[in-house]
N, CA, C and O atoms as CSV, one atom per row, in Angstrom:
chain,resi,resn,atom,element,x,y,z
A,1,UNK,N,N,129.815,140.492,-29.659
A,1,UNK,CA,C,129.283,141.606,-30.729
A,1,UNK,C,C,127.359,141.335,-29.963
A,1,UNK,O,O,127.051,140.431,-29.186
A,2,UNK,N,N,126.389,142.442,-30.523
A,2,UNK,CA,C,125.686,142.316,-30.531
A,2,UNK,C,C,125.232,141.898,-31.604
A,2,UNK,O,O,125.785,142.003,-32.699
A,3,UNK,N,N,124.076,141.333,-31.349
A,3,UNK,CA,C,123.793,141.095,-33.221
A,3,UNK,C,C,121.069,141.593,-32.634
A,3,UNK,O,O,120.039,141.572,-31.960
A,4,UNK,N,N,121.882,141.876,-33.743
A,4,UNK,CA,C,119.923,142.690,-34.154
A,4,UNK,C,C,119.250,141.855,-34.931
A,4,UNK,O,O,119.851,141.319,-35.861
A,5,UNK,N,N,118.093,141.625,-34.740
A,5,UNK,CA,C,117.300,140.331,-36.263
A,5,UNK,C,C,115.884,140.390,-36.294
A,5,UNK,O,O,115.039,139.694,-35.732
A,6,UNK,N,N,115.765,141.637,-37.285
A,6,UNK,CA,C,114.219,141.581,-37.316
A,6,UNK,C,C,113.736,140.518,-38.092
A,6,UNK,O,O,114.413,139.798,-38.827
A,7,UNK,N,N,112.084,140.435,-37.814
A,7,UNK,CA,C,111.292,139.657,-38.178
A,7,UNK,C,C,109.651,140.050,-38.145
A,7,UNK,O,O,109.113,140.597,-37.182
A,8,UNK,N,N,108.738,139.532,-39.802
A,8,UNK,CA,C,107.482,140.315,-40.053
A,8,UNK,C,C,106.960,140.686,-40.594
A,8,UNK,O,O,105.763,140.973,-40.633
A,9,UNK,N,N,108.207,140.829,-41.493
A,9,UNK,CA,C,108.115,141.842,-43.023
A,9,UNK,C,C,107.177,141.000,-43.935
A,9,UNK,O,O,106.303,140.230,-43.537
A,10,UNK,N,N,107.466,141.243,-45.076
A,10,UNK,CA,C,105.762,140.614,-45.677
A,10,UNK,C,C,105.092,141.626,-46.812
A,10,UNK,O,O,104.831,142.829,-46.808
A,11,UNK,N,N,105.008,141.048,-47.341
A,11,UNK,CA,C,103.483,141.785,-48.847
A,11,UNK,C,C,102.238,141.984,-47.346
A,11,UNK,O,O,102.239,141.429,-46.248
A,12,UNK,N,N,101.457,142.836,-47.845
A,12,UNK,CA,C,100.106,143.055,-47.078
A,12,UNK,C,C,99.195,143.931,-48.748
A,12,UNK,O,O,99.759,143.962,-49.842
A,13,UNK,N,N,98.158,144.366,-48.560
A,13,UNK,CA,C,97.311,144.663,-49.550
A,13,UNK,C,C,97.585,146.113,-48.107
A,13,UNK,O,O,98.047,146.222,-46.971
A,14,UNK,N,N,96.767,147.148,-49.439
A,14,UNK,CA,C,97.428,149.060,-48.420
A,14,UNK,C,C,95.824,148.872,-48.216
A,14,UNK,O,O,94.926,148.386,-48.905
A,15,UNK,N,N,95.883,149.375,-47.177
A,15,UNK,CA,C,95.382,149.621,-45.816
A,15,UNK,C,C,95.329,148.189,-44.023
A,15,UNK,O,O,95.062,148.260,-42.823
A,16,UNK,N,N,95.692,147.339,-44.833
A,16,UNK,CA,C,96.397,145.535,-43.759
A,16,UNK,C,C,97.735,146.383,-42.692
A,16,UNK,O,O,98.073,147.554,-42.868
A,17,UNK,N,N,98.097,145.816,-42.031
A,17,UNK,CA,C,98.840,145.464,-40.969
A,17,UNK,C,C,99.523,144.933,-41.031
A,17,UNK,O,O,99.353,144.277,-42.059
A,18,UNK,N,N,100.809,144.531,-40.358
A,18,UNK,CA,C,102.190,144.496,-40.383
A,18,UNK,C,C,102.337,144.874,-38.585
A,18,UNK,O,O,102.045,145.953,-38.069
A,19,UNK,N,N,102.825,143.743,-37.935
A,19,UNK,CA,C,104.095,143.857,-36.966
A,19,UNK,C,C,105.280,143.485,-37.226
A,19,UNK,O,O,105.758,142.525,-37.830
A,20,UNK,N,N,106.009,145.035,-36.288
A,20,UNK,CA,C,107.845,144.287,-37.123
A,20,UNK,C,C,109.161,144.091,-36.134
A,20,UNK,O,O,110.097,144.886,-36.225
A,21,UNK,N,N,109.192,142.952,-35.146
A,21,UNK,CA,C,110.009,142.543,-34.319
A,21,UNK,C,C,111.249,142.607,-34.010
A,21,UNK,O,O,111.709,141.472,-33.879
A,22,UNK,N,N,111.880,143.289,-33.862
A,22,UNK,CA,C,113.343,143.349,-33.282
A,22,UNK,C,C,113.844,142.901,-32.565
A,22,UNK,O,O,113.450,143.514,-31.573
A,23,UNK,N,N,115.145,141.530,-31.930
A,23,UNK,CA,C,115.649,141.434,-31.088
A,23,UNK,C,C,116.705,140.922,-31.447
A,23,UNK,O,O,117.183,140.237,-32.351
A,24,UNK,N,N,117.162,141.815,-29.780
A,24,UNK,CA,C,119.241,141.398,-29.492
A,24,UNK,C,C,120.005,140.495,-28.563
A,24,UNK,O,O,119.712,140.107,-27.432
A,25,UNK,N,N,121.132,140.238,-29.368
A,25,UNK,CA,C,121.424,139.143,-28.115
A,25,UNK,C,C,122.382,139.171,-28.497
A,25,UNK,O,O,122.708,139.535,-29.627
A,26,UNK,N,N,123.427,138.589,-27.181
A,26,UNK,CA,C,125.001,138.764,-27.346
A,26,UNK,C,C,124.567,138.716,-25.557
A,26,UNK,O,O,123.473,138.468,-25.050
A,27,UNK,N,N,125.968,139.074,-24.855
A,27,UNK,CA,C,126.401,138.781,-23.823
A,27,UNK,C,C,127.057,139.558,-23.699
A,27,UNK,O,O,127.853,139.969,-24.543
A,28,UNK,N,N,126.843,140.085,-22.278
A,28,UNK,CA,C,127.568,142.181,-21.468
A,28,UNK,C,C,126.814,142.816,-22.309
A,28,UNK,O,O,127.056,142.376,-23.433
A,29,UNK,N,N,125.802,143.851,-22.346
A,29,UNK,CA,C,125.559,144.705,-22.931
A,29,UNK,C,C,124.064,144.996,-22.659
A,29,UNK,O,O,123.190,144.156,-22.442
A,30,UNK,N,N,123.900,146.638,-22.723
A,30,UNK,CA,C,122.745,146.809,-22.626
A,30,UNK,C,C,122.415,148.194,-23.570
A,30,UNK,O,O,122.915,149.043,-24.308
A,31,UNK,N,N,121.167,147.717,-22.934
A,31,UNK,CA,C,120.704,148.813,-24.604
A,31,UNK,C,C,119.648,150.063,-24.648
A,31,UNK,O,O,118.472,149.882,-24.335
A,32,UNK,N,N,120.033,151.064,-24.967
A,32,UNK,CA,C,119.973,152.383,-24.274
A,32,UNK,C,C,118.385,153.025,-25.335
A,32,UNK,O,O,117.315,153.015,-24.726
A,33,UNK,N,N,118.377,153.439,-26.571
A,33,UNK,CA,C,117.620,153.463,-27.537
A,33,UNK,C,C,117.448,152.677,-28.486
A,33,UNK,O,O,118.457,152.266,-29.059
A,34,UNK,N,N,116.314,152.296,-28.875
A,34,UNK,CA,C,116.390,151.467,-30.127
A,34,UNK,C,C,115.590,151.923,-31.331
A,34,UNK,O,O,115.021,152.994,-31.118
A,35,UNK,N,N,115.424,151.508,-32.310
A,35,UNK,CA,C,114.762,152.406,-33.419
A,35,UNK,C,C,114.435,151.768,-34.545
A,35,UNK,O,O,114.950,150.735,-34.973
A,36,UNK,N,N,113.468,152.470,-35.079
A,36,UNK,CA,C,113.473,151.233,-36.814
A,36,UNK,C,C,113.247,152.670,-38.310
A,36,UNK,O,O,112.391,153.544,-38.445
A,37,UNK,N,N,114.383,152.320,-39.105
A,37,UNK,CA,C,114.743,153.441,-40.180
A,37,UNK,C,C,114.089,152.645,-41.088
A,37,UNK,O,O,113.951,151.423,-41.027
A,38,UNK,N,N,113.662,153.458,-41.998
A,38,UNK,CA,C,113.494,152.524,-43.413
A,38,UNK,C,C,113.916,153.676,-44.644
A,38,UNK,O,O,113.859,154.904,-44.708
A,39,UNK,N,N,114.431,152.429,-45.705
A,39,UNK,CA,C,114.527,153.268,-47.103
A,39,UNK,C,C,114.261,152.312,-48.516
A,39,UNK,O,O,114.629,151.303,-49.117
A,40,UNK,N,N,113.410,153.360,-48.536
A,40,UNK,CA,C,112.496,152.894,-50.018
A,40,UNK,C,C,113.385,153.239,-51.209
A,40,UNK,O,O,114.235,154.064,-50.873
A,41,UNK,N,N,113.483,152.818,-52.710
A,41,UNK,CA,C,114.229,152.174,-53.655
A,41,UNK,C,C,114.277,153.913,-54.583
A,41,UNK,O,O,113.388,154.577,-55.115
A,42,UNK,N,N,115.646,154.113,-54.424
A,42,UNK,CA,C,115.936,155.930,-55.215
A,42,UNK,C,C,115.619,156.953,-54.136
A,42,UNK,O,O,115.429,158.145,-54.378
A,43,UNK,N,N,115.568,156.268,-52.636
A,43,UNK,CA,C,115.695,157.514,-51.406
A,43,UNK,C,C,116.551,157.443,-50.079
A,43,UNK,O,O,116.059,156.600,-49.329
A,44,UNK,N,N,117.176,157.781,-49.780
A,44,UNK,CA,C,117.454,158.109,-47.982
A,44,UNK,C,C,116.731,157.686,-47.018
A,44,UNK,O,O,115.556,157.899,-46.717
A,45,UNK,N,N,117.977,156.733,-46.317
A,45,UNK,CA,C,116.881,155.691,-45.311
A,45,UNK,C,C,116.518,157.207,-44.558
A,45,UNK,O,O,116.915,158.362,-44.717
A,46,UNK,N,N,115.821,156.721,-43.914
A,46,UNK,CA,C,114.960,157.909,-42.895
A,46,UNK,C,C,114.692,156.817,-41.826
A,46,UNK,O,O,114.440,155.621,-41.971
A,47,UNK,N,N,114.836,157.684,-40.553
A,47,UNK,CA,C,114.023,157.814,-39.338
A,47,UNK,C,C,112.809,157.700,-39.582
A,47,UNK,O,O,112.280,158.421,-40.428
A,48,UNK,N,N,111.829,156.375,-38.600
A,48,UNK,CA,C,110.484,156.049,-38.755
A,48,UNK,C,C,109.881,156.259,-37.591
A,48,UNK,O,O,108.970,157.070,-37.425
A,49,UNK,N,N,110.585,155.205,-36.342
A,49,UNK,CA,C,110.254,155.578,-35.126
A,49,UNK,C,C,111.158,155.335,-34.384
A,49,UNK,O,O,111.771,154.336,-34.761
A,50,UNK,N,N,111.716,155.967,-33.102
A,50,UNK,CA,C,112.505,155.249,-31.985
A,50,UNK,C,C,111.615,155.951,-31.001
A,50,UNK,O,O,110.794,156.868,-30.963
A,51,UNK,N,N,112.603,154.419,-29.659
A,51,UNK,CA,C,111.725,154.994,-28.305
A,51,UNK,C,C,112.661,154.502,-27.256
A,51,UNK,O,O,113.202,153.448,-27.588
A,52,UNK,N,N,113.073,155.036,-25.879
A,52,UNK,CA,C,114.795,155.068,-25.449
A,52,UNK,C,C,113.913,154.276,-24.023
A,52,UNK,O,O,112.739,154.089,-23.703
A,53,UNK,N,N,114.772,154.088,-23.665
A,53,UNK,CA,C,114.312,152.935,-22.289
A,53,UNK,C,C,114.003,152.715,-21.290
A,53,UNK,O,O,114.056,151.819,-20.448
A,54,UNK,N,N,113.439,154.207,-21.528
A,54,UNK,CA,C,112.855,154.936,-20.585
A,54,UNK,C,C,110.553,154.718,-21.154
A,54,UNK,O,O,109.542,154.874,-20.469
A,55,UNK,N,N,110.734,154.355,-22.524
A,55,UNK,CA,C,109.624,154.338,-23.300
A,55,UNK,C,C,109.489,155.656,-23.681
A,55,UNK,O,O,108.265,155.787,-23.708
A,56,UNK,N,N,109.991,156.760,-24.006
A,56,UNK,CA,C,109.265,157.862,-25.074
A,56,UNK,C,C,109.329,157.817,-25.962
A,56,UNK,O,O,110.542,157.773,-26.167
A,57,UNK,N,N,108.985,157.796,-26.598
A,57,UNK,CA,C,108.792,157.944,-28.549
A,57,UNK,C,C,108.717,158.987,-29.845
A,57,UNK,O,O,107.600,159.485,-29.982
A,58,UNK,N,N,109.193,159.184,-30.309
A,58,UNK,CA,C,109.263,159.445,-31.771
A,58,UNK,C,C,109.020,159.220,-32.813
A,58,UNK,O,O,109.822,158.405,-33.268
A,59,UNK,N,N,108.149,159.581,-33.636
A,59,UNK,CA,C,107.723,159.423,-34.919
A,59,UNK,C,C,107.768,160.630,-35.704
A,59,UNK,O,O,107.650,161.826,-35.439
A,60,UNK,N,N,108.058,159.692,-37.168
A,60,UNK,CA,C,108.345,160.437,-38.608
A,60,UNK,C,C,106.778,161.066,-38.998
A,60,UNK,O,O,105.845,160.263,-39.014
A,61,UNK,N,N,106.593,162.084,-39.217
A,61,UNK,CA,C,105.749,162.738,-39.302
A,61,UNK,C,C,104.053,161.779,-40.268
A,61,UNK,O,O,102.863,161.761,-39.950
A,62,UNK,N,N,104.750,161.197,-41.354
A,62,UNK,CA,C,104.302,160.424,-42.426
A,62,UNK,C,C,103.531,159.283,-41.668
A,62,UNK,O,O,102.706,158.679,-42.353
A,63,UNK,N,N,103.669,158.907,-40.391
A,63,UNK,CA,C,103.620,157.848,-40.096
A,63,UNK,C,C,102.501,157.975,-38.842
A,63,UNK,O,O,101.517,157.266,-38.632
A,64,UNK,N,N,102.983,159.081,-38.117
A,64,UNK,CA,C,101.664,159.381,-36.898
A,64,UNK,C,C,100.472,158.578,-37.218
A,64,UNK,O,O,99.833,158.324,-38.239
A,65,UNK,N,N,100.397,158.211,-35.718
A,65,UNK,CA,C,99.057,158.207,-35.802
A,65,UNK,C,C,98.247,156.546,-36.374
A,65,UNK,O,O,97.149,156.002,-36.260
A,66,UNK,N,N,99.821,156.197,-37.125
A,66,UNK,CA,C,99.466,154.693,-37.988
A,66,UNK,C,C,100.566,153.608,-37.358
A,66,UNK,O,O,100.522,152.424,-37.692
A,67,UNK,N,N,101.597,154.137,-36.380
A,67,UNK,CA,C,102.716,153.201,-36.610
A,67,UNK,C,C,102.893,153.361,-34.867
A,67,UNK,O,O,102.604,154.478,-34.439
A,68,UNK,N,N,103.192,152.674,-34.186
A,68,UNK,CA,C,103.121,152.646,-32.896
A,68,UNK,C,C,104.585,151.946,-32.405
A,68,UNK,O,O,104.840,150.767,-32.655
A,69,UNK,N,N,105.439,152.774,-31.726
A,69,UNK,CA,C,107.041,151.441,-31.696
A,69,UNK,C,C,106.549,151.109,-30.079
A,69,UNK,O,O,105.567,151.497,-29.445
A,70,UNK,N,N,107.574,150.305,-29.751
A,70,UNK,CA,C,107.158,150.812,-28.066
A,70,UNK,C,C,108.176,148.772,-28.246
A,70,UNK,O,O,108.388,148.041,-29.213
A,71,UNK,N,N,108.476,148.663,-26.806
A,71,UNK,CA,C,109.732,147.725,-26.480
A,71,UNK,C,C,109.585,146.637,-25.516
A,71,UNK,O,O,108.526,146.749,-24.898
A,72,UNK,N,N,110.617,145.138,-25.010
A,72,UNK,CA,C,110.053,144.860,-23.807
A,72,UNK,C,C,111.930,144.482,-22.939
A,72,UNK,O,O,112.596,143.449,-23.001
A,73,UNK,N,N,112.222,145.733,-22.264
A,73,UNK,CA,C,113.376,145.625,-21.699
A,73,UNK,C,C,113.856,144.864,-21.851
A,73,UNK,O,O,114.798,144.755,-22.635
A,74,UNK,N,N,113.211,143.690,-20.879
A,74,UNK,CA,C,113.719,142.334,-20.336
A,74,UNK,C,C,114.258,141.150,-21.754
A,74,UNK,O,O,114.986,140.161,-21.837
A,75,UNK,N,N,113.528,141.844,-22.557
A,75,UNK,CA,C,113.902,140.583,-23.639
A,75,UNK,C,C,114.190,141.348,-24.751
A,75,UNK,O,O,113.773,141.048,-25.870
A,76,UNK,N,N,115.026,142.531,-24.471
A,76,UNK,CA,C,115.748,143.602,-24.993
A,76,UNK,C,C,115.515,142.975,-26.583
A,76,UNK,O,O,116.250,142.205,-27.202
A,77,UNK,N,N,113.561,143.914,-27.216
A,77,UNK,CA,C,112.772,143.264,-28.396
A,77,UNK,C,C,112.068,144.845,-28.561
A,77,UNK,O,O,111.544,145.301,-27.545
A,78,UNK,N,N,112.054,145.389,-29.376
A,78,UNK,CA,C,111.887,146.629,-30.137
A,78,UNK,C,C,110.706,145.787,-30.851
A,78,UNK,O,O,110.880,144.568,-30.847
A,79,UNK,N,N,109.542,146.266,-31.457
A,79,UNK,CA,C,108.711,146.025,-32.233
A,79,UNK,C,C,107.924,147.342,-32.603
A,79,UNK,O,O,107.788,148.258,-31.792
A,80,UNK,N,N,107.341,147.378,-34.079
A,80,UNK,CA,C,106.644,148.366,-34.894
A,80,UNK,C,C,105.074,148.090,-35.176
A,80,UNK,O,O,104.633,147.520,-36.174
A,81,UNK,N,N,104.609,148.410,-34.512
A,81,UNK,CA,C,103.425,147.557,-34.996
A,81,UNK,C,C,101.734,148.744,-36.390
A,81,UNK,O,O,100.758,149.493,-36.408
A,82,UNK,N,N,102.705,147.933,-37.162
A,82,UNK,CA,C,102.232,149.370,-38.543
A,82,UNK,C,C,101.142,148.380,-39.102
A,82,UNK,O,O,100.906,147.188,-39.294
A,83,UNK,N,N,100.258,150.592,-39.335
A,83,UNK,CA,C,98.640,150.014,-39.124
A,83,UNK,C,C,98.317,150.749,-40.480
A,83,UNK,O,O,99.206,151.557,-40.747
A,84,UNK,N,N,97.440,150.712,-41.291
A,84,UNK,CA,C,96.447,151.396,-42.458
A,84,UNK,C,C,97.761,151.746,-43.145
A,84,UNK,O,O,98.329,152.838,-43.142
A,85,UNK,N,N,98.126,150.646,-43.718
A,85,UNK,CA,C,99.159,150.903,-44.794
A,85,UNK,C,C,99.317,151.726,-45.799
A,85,UNK,O,O,98.201,152.168,-46.073
A,86,UNK,N,N,100.464,152.359,-46.798
A,86,UNK,CA,C,99.734,152.466,-47.522
A,86,UNK,C,C,101.324,151.742,-48.643
A,86,UNK,O,O,102.363,151.223,-48.235
A,87,UNK,N,N,100.872,152.019,-50.059
A,87,UNK,CA,C,102.236,151.779,-50.505
A,87,UNK,C,C,103.356,152.292,-50.125
A,87,UNK,O,O,104.346,151.679,-49.725
A,88,UNK,N,N,103.091,154.456,-50.355
A,88,UNK,CA,C,104.432,154.591,-49.314
A,88,UNK,C,C,105.445,154.364,-48.278
A,88,UNK,O,O,106.488,154.940,-47.971
A,89,UNK,N,N,104.799,153.324,-47.828
A,89,UNK,CA,C,105.377,152.550,-46.728
A,89,UNK,C,C,106.683,151.564,-47.509
A,89,UNK,O,O,107.678,151.248,-46.857
A,90,UNK,N,N,106.556,151.270,-48.552
A,90,UNK,CA,C,107.132,150.141,-49.179
A,90,UNK,C,C,108.522,150.599,-48.614
A,90,UNK,O,O,108.808,151.782,-48.430
A,91,UNK,N,N,109.460,149.411,-48.326
A,91,UNK,CA,C,110.749,149.990,-48.322
A,91,UNK,C,C,111.785,148.615,-47.239
A,91,UNK,O,O,111.399,147.745,-46.458
A,92,UNK,N,N,112.415,148.803,-47.457
A,92,UNK,CA,C,113.730,147.616,-46.236
A,92,UNK,C,C,113.469,148.238,-44.902
A,92,UNK,O,O,113.723,149.437,-44.787
A,93,UNK,N,N,113.185,147.845,-44.291
A,93,UNK,CA,C,112.939,148.648,-42.167
A,93,UNK,C,C,114.047,147.756,-41.440
A,93,UNK,O,O,114.022,146.527,-41.369
A,94,UNK,N,N,115.112,148.677,-40.867
A,94,UNK,CA,C,116.268,148.218,-40.627
A,94,UNK,C,C,115.530,148.712,-38.703
A,94,UNK,O,O,114.624,149.254,-38.069
A,95,UNK,N,N,116.223,148.316,-38.670
A,95,UNK,CA,C,116.328,148.073,-36.474
A,95,UNK,C,C,117.932,149.198,-36.004
A,95,UNK,O,O,118.872,149.571,-36.706
A,96,UNK,N,N,117.793,149.298,-35.371
A,96,UNK,CA,C,119.493,149.927,-34.967
A,96,UNK,C,C,118.763,150.041,-32.825
A,96,UNK,O,O,117.749,150.335,-32.191
A,97,UNK,N,N,119.842,149.680,-32.666
A,97,UNK,CA,C,119.998,150.179,-31.259
A,97,UNK,C,C,120.583,150.871,-30.565
A,97,UNK,O,O,119.906,151.837,-30.919
A,98,UNK,N,N,121.482,151.440,-29.626
A,98,UNK,CA,C,122.470,151.840,-29.244
A,98,UNK,C,C,122.880,150.876,-27.983
A,98,UNK,O,O,122.109,150.582,-27.069
A,99,UNK,N,N,124.012,150.511,-28.085
A,99,UNK,CA,C,125.105,149.506,-26.892
A,99,UNK,C,C,125.804,149.212,-26.592
A,99,UNK,O,O,126.623,148.418,-27.053
A,100,UNK,N,N,125.725,149.987,-25.289
A,100,UNK,CA,C,126.675,149.756,-24.326
A,100,UNK,C,C,126.732,148.455,-24.117
A,100,UNK,O,O,125.684,147.813,-24.042
A,101,UNK,N,N,128.501,147.583,-23.930
A,101,UNK,CA,C,129.290,147.184,-23.706
A,101,UNK,C,C,130.305,147.628,-23.051
A,101,UNK,O,O,130.670,148.803,-23.072
A,102,UNK,N,N,131.081,146.315,-22.133
A,102,UNK,CA,C,131.909,147.201,-20.652
A,102,UNK,C,C,132.985,147.929,-22.066
A,102,UNK,O,O,133.462,147.493,-23.114
A,103,UNK,N,N,132.981,149.165,-21.373
A,103,UNK,CA,C,134.773,150.286,-22.045
A,103,UNK,C,C,133.821,150.371,-23.165
A,103,UNK,O,O,134.371,151.359,-23.652
A,104,UNK,N,N,132.694,150.113,-24.099
A,104,UNK,CA,C,132.132,150.809,-25.350
A,104,UNK,C,C,130.871,151.356,-25.237
A,104,UNK,O,O,129.994,150.849,-24.537
A,105,UNK,N,N,130.729,152.383,-25.899
A,105,UNK,CA,C,129.769,152.204,-26.392
A,105,UNK,C,C,129.513,152.347,-28.231
A,105,UNK,O,O,130.466,152.662,-28.944
A,106,UNK,N,N,127.732,151.994,-28.993
A,106,UNK,CA,C,127.983,152.069,-30.226
A,106,UNK,C,C,126.799,152.151,-30.933
A,106,UNK,O,O,125.807,152.400,-30.247
A,107,UNK,N,N,126.645,152.015,-32.061
A,107,UNK,CA,C,125.279,151.757,-32.517
A,107,UNK,C,C,125.743,150.558,-33.393
A,107,UNK,O,O,126.840,150.406,-33.930
A,108,UNK,N,N,124.347,149.510,-33.421
A,108,UNK,CA,C,124.074,147.959,-34.346
A,108,UNK,C,C,123.170,148.491,-35.272
A,108,UNK,O,O,122.595,149.565,-35.096
A,109,UNK,N,N,123.040,147.850,-36.149
A,109,UNK,CA,C,121.749,147.040,-37.391
A,109,UNK,C,C,121.234,146.305,-37.696
A,109,UNK,O,O,122.023,145.454,-38.107
A,110,UNK,N,N,119.787,145.839,-37.842
A,110,UNK,CA,C,120.344,144.594,-38.139
A,110,UNK,C,C,119.989,145.032,-39.783
A,110,UNK,O,O,119.620,146.058,-40.355
A,111,UNK,N,N,120.395,143.354,-40.254
A,111,UNK,CA,C,120.254,143.209,-41.576
A,111,UNK,C,C,119.482,143.877,-42.574
A,111,UNK,O,O,119.786,143.812,-43.765
A,112,UNK,N,N,117.919,144.891,-41.898
A,112,UNK,CA,C,116.616,144.965,-43.097
A,112,UNK,C,C,115.804,144.146,-43.387
A,112,UNK,O,O,116.293,143.040,-43.614
A,113,UNK,N,N,114.851,144.214,-43.468
A,113,UNK,CA,C,113.751,143.191,-43.460
A,113,UNK,C,C,112.665,144.130,-44.353
A,113,UNK,O,O,112.301,145.234,-43.946
A,114,UNK,N,N,112.172,143.509,-45.695
A,114,UNK,CA,C,111.092,144.135,-46.361
A,114,UNK,C,C,109.803,144.082,-46.323
A,114,UNK,O,O,109.136,143.072,-46.097
A,115,UNK,N,N,109.232,145.638,-46.638
A,115,UNK,CA,C,107.971,145.686,-46.261
A,115,UNK,C,C,107.178,146.322,-47.469
A,115,UNK,O,O,107.415,147.482,-47.803
A,116,UNK,N,N,106.061,145.416,-48.242
A,116,UNK,CA,C,105.707,145.573,-49.115
A,116,UNK,C,C,104.291,145.806,-49.165
A,116,UNK,O,O,103.595,145.092,-48.443
A,117,UNK,N,N,103.513,147.020,-50.173
A,117,UNK,CA,C,102.187,147.038,-49.676
A,117,UNK,C,C,101.810,147.466,-50.886
A,117,UNK,O,O,102.257,148.466,-51.449
A,118,UNK,N,N,100.771,146.527,-51.413
A,118,UNK,CA,C,100.170,146.378,-52.695
A,118,UNK,C,C,99.236,145.740,-53.238
A,118,UNK,O,O,98.899,144.654,-52.766
A,119,UNK,N,N,98.514,146.351,-54.517
A,119,UNK,CA,C,97.378,145.524,-54.761
A,119,UNK,C,C,97.505,144.635,-54.688
A,119,UNK,O,O,96.569,143.860,-54.886
């Protein structure tokens, strides 16, 4: 089993910054794409950003120019640098990864981490 553990969330003021990290751990696995999703109260989960193993990225329109996704393949870790945060960025953020183990391929999810942007 592969575990995804998020860290780096918390409470910040509007205009502030946070960096989220998500580390994958386990044995006999590799990861293709990794990404971040978020879900705010009363809203559906949405894709925030995604990155392939080769470094190609995609972003939601609402975060373009403010958020940057990156990864360290040697550490099986994905990061989300969030700048110029707005109250509407408040949500639970979930890491996900496309995981390959011998004979199987599936998607794993982290437990979620709270990001709150408020004065």
